[in-house]
C-alpha positions in Angstrom: -0.5 17.0 -82.5 1.2 14.0 -83.9 4.6 15.7 -83.9 4.2 16.9 -80.3 3.0 13.4 -79.2 6.0 11.8 -80.8 8.4 14.3 -79.2 6.8 13.9 -75.8 7.1 10.2 -76.0 10.7 10.4 -77.1 11.6 12.7 -74.2 9.7 10.5 -71.8 11.7 7.4 -73.1 15.0 9.3 -72.6 14.0 10.1 -69.0 12.7 6.5 -68.5 16.0 5.0 -69.7 18.0 7.3 -67.5 15.9 6.2 -64.5 15.9 2.5 -65.4 19.6 2.3 -66.0 20.8 4.6 -63.2 18.2 4.4 -60.4 20.9 3.7 -57.8 22.8 6.7 -58.9 19.7 9.0 -58.8 18.8 7.7 -55.3 22.5 8.1 -54.2 22.3 11.9 -55.0 19.7 12.3 -52.2 20.7 9.6 -49.7 23.5 7.4 -48.6 21.1 4.9 -46.9 21.1 1.5 -48.6 17.5 0.9 -47.5 16.3 4.1 -49.1 18.2 3.3 -52.3 16.7 -0.2 -52.3 13.1 1.2 -51.8 13.6 3.7 -54.6 14.7 0.8 -56.9 11.5 -1.0 -56.0 9.4 2.0 -56.9 11.3 2.9 -60.1 9.1 0.7 -62.4 6.0 2.6 -61.1 7.7 5.9 -61.8 8.6 4.8 -65.3 5.0 3.8 -66.1 3.7 7.1 -64.7 6.1 9.2 -66.8 5.3 7.4 -70.0 1.5 7.6 -69.5 1.7 11.2 -68.3 3.6 12.2 -71.4 0.7 10.9 -73.6 -2.1 12.3 -71.5 -0.4 15.7 -71.2 -0.3 16.2 -74.9 -3.9 14.9 -75.5 -5.2 17.1 -72.7 -3.5 20.1 -74.2 -5.1 19.2 -77.6 -8.5 19.1 -76.1 -8.1 22.4 -74.3 -6.6 24.0 -77.4 -9.6 23.0 -79.5 -11.9 24.8 -77.1 -13.1 21.7 -75.3 -12.2 23.0 -71.8 -15.0 21.2 -70.0 -14.2 17.8 -71.6 -10.7 17.3 -70.2 -11.9 18.5 -66.8 -14.7 16.0 -66.7 -12.3 13.2 -67.9 -9.8 14.2 -65.3 -12.3 14.2 -62.4 -13.9 11.0 -63.5 -10.7 9.1 -64.0 -9.0 10.2 -60.8 -12.0 10.4 -58.4 -14.1 7.5 -59.6 -11.3 5.1 -60.8 -7.9 6.1 -59.4 -8.8 7.0 -55.9 -10.9 4.0 -55.1 -8.3 1.6 -56.5 -5.6 3.5 -54.6 -7.5 3.3 -51.3 -8.3 -0.4 -51.6 -4.7 -1.3 -52.7 -3.0 1.0 -50.3 -5.0 0.5 -47.2 -7.1 -2.7 -47.5 -4.4 -4.8 -49.1 -1.7 -3.0 -47.2 0.5 -2.1 -50.2 0.8 1.4 -48.9 2.9 3.6 -51.2 2.9 1.0 -54.0 -0.9 0.7 -53.8 -1.5 4.4 -53.8 0.8 4.8 -56.8 -0.9 1.9 -58.7 -4.2 3.7 -58.1 -2.7 6.9 -59.5 -1.4 4.9 -62.6 -4.9 3.4 -63.1 -6.5 6.9 -63.0 -3.8 8.3 -65.3 -4.3 5.3 -67.7 -8.0 5.8 -67.8 -7.6 9.5 -68.4 -5.1 8.9 -71.3 -7.3 6.2 -72.9 -10.4 8.4 -72.7 -8.5 11.3 -74.3 -7.1 9.1 -77.0 -10.7 7.9 -77.8 -12.0 11.5 -77.8 -9.1 12.7 -80.0 -9.3 10.0 -82.6 -13.1 9.7 -82.8 -13.9 13.4 -83.0 -15.1 14.7 -86.3 -12.2 17.0 -87.2 -13.7 18.1 -90.5 -16.3 19.9 -88.4 -13.6 22.0 -86.9 -11.7 23.0 -90.0 -11.7 26.7 -90.7 -11.7 27.9 -94.2 -9.6 30.8 -95.5 -12.7 32.9 -96.0 -13.7 32.6 -92.4 -10.2 33.6 -91.2 -10.4 36.8 -93.4 -13.8 37.6 -92.0 -12.7 37.3 -88.4 -9.5 39.3 -88.7 -9.8 42.8 -87.3 -8.5 45.5 -89.6 -6.5 48.3 -88.0 
């Protein structure tokens, strides 16, 4: 898990640096309009934050599912996005008229909540309870 988390963060940082340093180039691939390139540049910080947090939560969600805790990440995902992310996105996007930025900030809040919850679950779980001894492995193998 630690190696995968480090590799995921490293890859996310490579993508983030590419976006941060060349956001005008990336936007230029898709449009020649200066207003669209300018708007993309304004949204790039939100994209950067989303990528980094998603890299962390993706690994931790996979760890939880791989350990057989399929319900736990589902509940965390539903709670984080429907009870935290969507209300914040709705208020910021429509009430405070931030529109796309507000919706994206709400998404980031839900994603952050999900990642923090999965970090807490991962680090405070009793892992010794889930260790499998060599004897148990031999007993569960099917002989052909």
